[in-house]
N, CA and C atoms as an extended XYZ file, in Angstrom:
201
Properties=species:S:1:pos:R:3:atomname:S:1:resname:S:1:resid:I:1 pbc="F F F"
N         3.507      -10.792        9.256 N   MET     1
C         3.992      -11.842        7.614 CA  MET     1
C         1.870      -11.949        7.760 C   MET     1
N         1.933      -11.844        6.415 N   ALA     2
C         0.667      -11.583        5.787 CA  ALA     2
C        -0.089      -12.965        5.807 C   ALA     2
N        -1.350      -13.081        6.599 N   ASP     3
C        -2.305      -14.435        6.369 CA  ASP     3
C        -2.547      -14.937        4.851 C   ASP     3
N        -3.269      -16.194        5.077 N   ALA     4
C        -4.101      -16.299        3.566 CA  ALA     4
C        -4.853      -15.068        3.145 C   ALA     4
N        -6.235      -14.773        4.398 N   MET     5
C        -7.381      -13.662        3.892 CA  MET     5
C        -6.852      -12.703        3.390 C   MET     5
N        -5.272      -11.963        4.165 N   ASP     6
C        -4.312      -10.935        3.445 CA  ASP     6
C        -3.898      -10.744        2.179 C   ASP     6
N        -3.579      -11.317        1.618 N   LEU     7
C        -2.957      -12.103        0.642 CA  LEU     7
C        -4.230      -12.338       -0.468 C   LEU     7
N        -5.665      -12.870       -0.256 N   ALA     8
C        -6.343      -13.041       -1.125 CA  ALA     8
C        -7.199      -11.777       -1.551 C   ALA     8
N        -7.013      -10.525       -0.328 N   GLN     9
C        -7.828       -9.604       -0.500 CA  GLN     9
C        -6.697       -8.710       -1.715 C   GLN     9
N        -5.512       -8.704       -1.475 N   ARG    10
C        -4.400       -8.386       -2.228 CA  ARG    10
C        -4.965       -8.342       -3.525 C   ARG    10
N        -4.841       -9.628       -3.497 N   ARG    11
C        -4.991      -10.059       -5.178 CA  ARG    11
C        -6.344      -10.313       -5.459 C   ARG    11
N        -6.703      -10.229       -4.676 N   ALA    12
C        -8.764       -9.259       -5.277 CA  ALA    12
C        -8.756       -7.673       -5.741 C   ALA    12
N        -7.710       -7.217       -5.224 N   GLU    13
C        -7.285       -5.822       -5.124 CA  GLU    13
C        -7.137       -5.520       -6.297 C   GLU    13
N        -6.184       -5.669       -6.661 N   ILE    14
C        -5.139       -6.438       -8.089 CA  ILE    14
C        -5.935       -6.103       -9.046 C   ILE    14
N        -6.175       -7.414       -9.340 N   LEU    15
C        -7.625       -8.119      -10.329 CA  LEU    15
C        -8.840       -7.058      -10.431 C   LEU    15
N        -8.948       -6.472       -9.260 N   SER    16
C        -9.793       -5.422       -9.510 CA  SER    16
C        -9.575       -3.946       -9.918 C   SER    16
N        -7.695       -3.262       -9.818 N   ASP    17
C        -7.765       -2.540      -10.261 CA  ASP    17
C        -7.277       -3.068      -11.982 C   ASP    17
N        -6.249       -4.168      -12.135 N   GLU    18
C        -6.296       -4.493      -13.691 CA  GLU    18
C        -8.327       -4.240      -14.603 C   GLU    18
N        -8.797       -5.203      -13.951 N   ALA    19
C       -10.229       -5.787      -14.728 CA  ALA    19
C       -10.840       -3.430      -15.174 C   ALA    19
N       -10.222       -2.898      -13.671 N   LEU    20
C       -10.913       -1.628      -14.649 CA  LEU    20
C       -10.218       -1.060      -15.138 C   LEU    20
N        -8.296       -0.270      -14.844 N   ASP    21
C        -7.640        0.166      -16.156 CA  ASP    21
C        -8.053       -0.754      -17.577 C   ASP    21
N        -8.011       -2.267      -17.704 N   ALA    22
C        -9.017       -2.484      -18.871 CA  ALA    22
C        -9.797       -1.742      -19.765 C   ALA    22
N       -11.071       -1.783      -18.581 N   HIS    23
C       -12.137       -1.064      -18.675 CA  HIS    23
C       -11.890        0.181      -19.559 C   HIS    23
N       -11.694        1.261      -18.607 N   ARG    24
C       -11.318        2.378      -19.011 CA  ARG    24
C       -10.392        2.781      -20.278 C   ARG    24
N        -9.981        1.772      -20.848 N   ARG    25
C        -8.936        1.488      -22.145 CA  ARG    25
C       -10.091        1.682      -23.531 C   ARG    25
N       -10.714        0.618      -23.062 N   ARG    26
C       -11.844        0.081      -23.859 CA  ARG    26
C       -13.002        1.640      -23.831 C   ARG    26
N       -13.103        1.745      -22.822 N   VAL    27
C       -14.158        2.969      -23.161 CA  VAL    27
C       -13.718        4.045      -23.167 C   VAL    27
N       -12.281        4.817      -23.059 N   ILE    28
C       -12.370        6.330      -22.994 CA  ILE    28
C       -11.269        6.185      -23.988 C   ILE    28
N       -10.029        5.139      -24.007 N   GLY    29
C        -9.428        5.128      -24.889 CA  GLY    29
C        -7.939        5.847      -24.541 C   GLY    29
N        -7.030        6.204      -25.618 N   PRO    30
C        -6.091        6.764      -25.626 CA  PRO    30
C        -6.205        8.428      -24.753 C   PRO    30
N        -7.034        8.875      -25.571 N   GLU    31
C        -7.478       10.352      -25.040 CA  GLU    31
C        -7.864       11.198      -23.882 C   GLU    31
N        -8.145       11.354      -23.530 N   HIS    32
C        -9.738       11.490      -22.531 CA  HIS    32
C        -9.441       12.509      -22.122 C   HIS    32
N       -10.347       13.784      -22.156 N   ARG    33
C        -9.789       15.199      -21.774 CA  ARG    33
C       -10.112       15.688      -21.058 C   ARG    33
N       -10.986       15.947      -20.392 N   TRP    34
C       -11.760       15.799      -18.821 CA  TRP    34
C       -11.777       14.704      -17.759 C   TRP    34
N       -11.196       15.902      -16.665 N   CYS    35
C       -11.308       14.787      -15.217 CA  CYS    35
C       -12.238       13.886      -15.105 C   CYS    35
N       -12.656       12.993      -14.931 N   VAL    36
C       -13.461       11.765      -14.607 CA  VAL    36
C       -13.981       12.351      -13.129 C   VAL    36
N       -13.409       12.909      -12.167 N   ASP    37
C       -14.110       13.792      -11.053 CA  ASP    37
C       -14.491       14.830      -11.044 C   ASP    37
N       -13.314       15.913      -11.395 N   CYS    38
C       -14.028       17.137      -11.286 CA  CYS    38
C       -14.809       17.548      -12.644 C   CYS    38
N       -14.529       17.318      -13.404 N   GLY    39
C       -15.390       17.682      -14.802 CA  GLY    39
C       -14.051       18.929      -15.538 C   GLY    39
N       -13.550       18.896      -15.256 N   GLU    40
C       -12.395       20.187      -15.512 CA  GLU    40
C       -11.478       19.496      -16.685 C   GLU    40
N       -10.737       20.266      -18.257 N   GLU    41
C       -10.393       19.306      -18.539 CA  GLU    41
C        -8.875       19.321      -18.259 C   GLU    41
N        -8.331       18.609      -18.116 N   ILE    42
C        -6.634       17.887      -18.063 CA  ILE    42
C        -5.316       18.622      -19.330 C   ILE    42
N        -5.010       19.693      -18.705 N   PRO    43
C        -4.058       19.868      -19.034 CA  PRO    43
C        -3.152       19.682      -20.552 C   PRO    43
N        -3.430       19.561      -21.131 N   GLU    44
C        -2.623       19.427      -22.430 CA  GLU    44
C        -0.915       18.324      -21.786 C   GLU    44
N        -0.204       19.697      -21.089 N   ASP    45
C         0.934       18.325      -20.880 CA  ASP    45
C         0.672       17.234      -20.509 C   ASP    45
N         0.055       17.390      -19.470 N   ARG    46
C        -0.421       16.349      -18.419 CA  ARG    46
C        -0.545       14.952      -18.991 C   ARG    46
N        -1.575       15.475      -20.337 N   ARG    47
C        -2.046       14.170      -21.245 CA  ARG    47
C        -1.018       13.478      -22.391 C   ARG    47
N        -0.111       14.208      -22.505 N   ARG    48
C         1.197       14.392      -22.953 CA  ARG    48
C         2.433       13.730      -22.350 C   ARG    48
N         2.431       13.523      -21.178 N   ALA    49
C         3.329       12.850      -20.213 CA  ALA    49
C         2.872       11.982      -19.396 C   ALA    49
N         1.166       11.564      -19.291 N   VAL    50
C         0.771       10.806      -18.634 CA  VAL    50
C        -0.222       10.153      -19.914 C   VAL    50
N         0.108        9.358      -21.069 N   PRO    51
C        -0.901        8.988      -21.514 CA  PRO    51
C        -2.716        7.843      -21.797 C   PRO    51
N        -3.553        8.500      -21.556 N   GLY    52
C        -4.166        7.604      -21.289 CA  GLY    52
C        -4.796        8.193      -19.869 C   GLY    52
N        -4.119        9.334      -19.038 N   THR    53
C        -4.820        9.950      -18.167 CA  THR    53
C        -6.548       10.024      -17.967 C   THR    53
N        -6.539        9.697      -16.794 N   MET    54
C        -8.398       10.054      -16.643 CA  MET    54
C        -8.506       11.133      -15.773 C   MET    54
N        -7.535       11.738      -14.904 N   ARG    55
C        -7.677       12.346      -13.909 CA  ARG    55
C        -6.433       14.065      -14.245 C   ARG    55
N        -7.104       15.331      -13.279 N   CYS    56
C        -5.885       16.422      -13.744 CA  CYS    56
C        -5.304       15.976      -12.416 C   CYS    56
N        -4.644       16.603      -12.037 N   ILE    57
C        -3.062       16.369      -11.278 CA  ILE    57
C        -4.286       16.145       -9.800 C   ILE    57
N        -4.760       17.250       -9.494 N   GLU    58
C        -5.139       17.615       -8.095 CA  GLU    58
C        -5.924       15.955       -7.275 C   GLU    58
N        -6.759       15.721       -8.765 N   CYS    59
C        -8.270       14.080       -8.295 CA  CYS    59
C        -6.960       13.250       -8.466 C   CYS    59
N        -6.357       13.256       -9.271 N   GLN    60
C        -5.482       11.780       -9.078 CA  GLN    60
C        -4.661       11.879       -7.914 C   GLN    60
N        -4.532       13.127       -7.108 N   THR    61
C        -4.014       13.109       -5.878 CA  THR    61
C        -4.336       12.888       -4.555 C   THR    61
N        -5.621       13.325       -5.081 N   ARG    62
C        -6.937       13.253       -4.158 CA  ARG    62
C        -6.735       11.317       -3.651 C   ARG    62
N        -6.948       10.528       -5.112 N   ALA    63
C        -7.195        9.537       -5.522 CA  ALA    63
C        -6.744        8.437       -5.142 C   ALA    63
N        -5.535        9.064       -5.528 N   GLU    64
C        -3.851        7.767       -4.414 CA  GLU    64
C        -3.962        8.012       -3.313 C   GLU    64
N        -4.215        9.008       -2.428 N   ARG    65
C        -4.477        9.015       -1.240 CA  ARG    65
C        -5.501        8.559       -0.962 C   ARG    65
N        -6.361        7.977       -1.089 N   ARG    66
C        -7.674        7.839       -0.683 CA  ARG    66
C        -7.265        5.451       -0.378 C   ARG    66
N        -6.216        5.618       -1.681 N   ARG    67
C        -6.168        3.788       -1.617 CA  ARG    67
C        -5.454        4.024       -0.254 C   ARG    67
């Protein structure tokens, strides 16, 4: 069972993720052609499948594993 500190940390993480997502949408917008991690071009099929994506598949996979 989660205690108050666990719940507070989870809430802070959610708020941080939401703020980062909002910032990325404002700064980068819906079309981002280059991966923010490796700098390689994000394939058009991926950009269409995941509008607003900021990472290529490989970098996104790594980012999700770090979380």
